C-alpha positions, 0 to 999 in steps of 0.5 A: 767345147763347140760354141752354140748360136741361138736364133736370137743371136745377131746374124754375125755372131760367129766365132773367129774361123781360127777357132774351127776344130781340126777334128772334125776338120773345120767344125766351128759352131752349132745352132742358129738359123738359116735366115738370109742375114745369117747365111750372108754373114757366114758366107762372107767369112768362109763359113757354111752350114751343113745339117740333116733334118731334125738335127742342129745346124753345123757351121763349118770353115775347113782349112784350107778352103776354096773360094770361087770368083766369077771371071770377067768374060767381056760378054754378058749376053744370054749366050755367055757361059758363066766362068769361075776361077779358084782362089784361096780365102 
């Protein structure tokens, strides 16, 4: 059974990502809201929302997942191009 988040739940009330389903891959929980506090708490744990208008929010944490880390470029001017490197969470 998929856990449901209520909008009144604390922003970090997500279940452990180890409990995400394997089919469909990575579905962790449903519901909640898209307040910045909840989004930040989710992203810190490798969880992201996906939903359609009029449907409940689905929260995902597929395994494996990829995290992009900004590369240090030494130059931070307006002409510096953003870079990213891939790592695993």
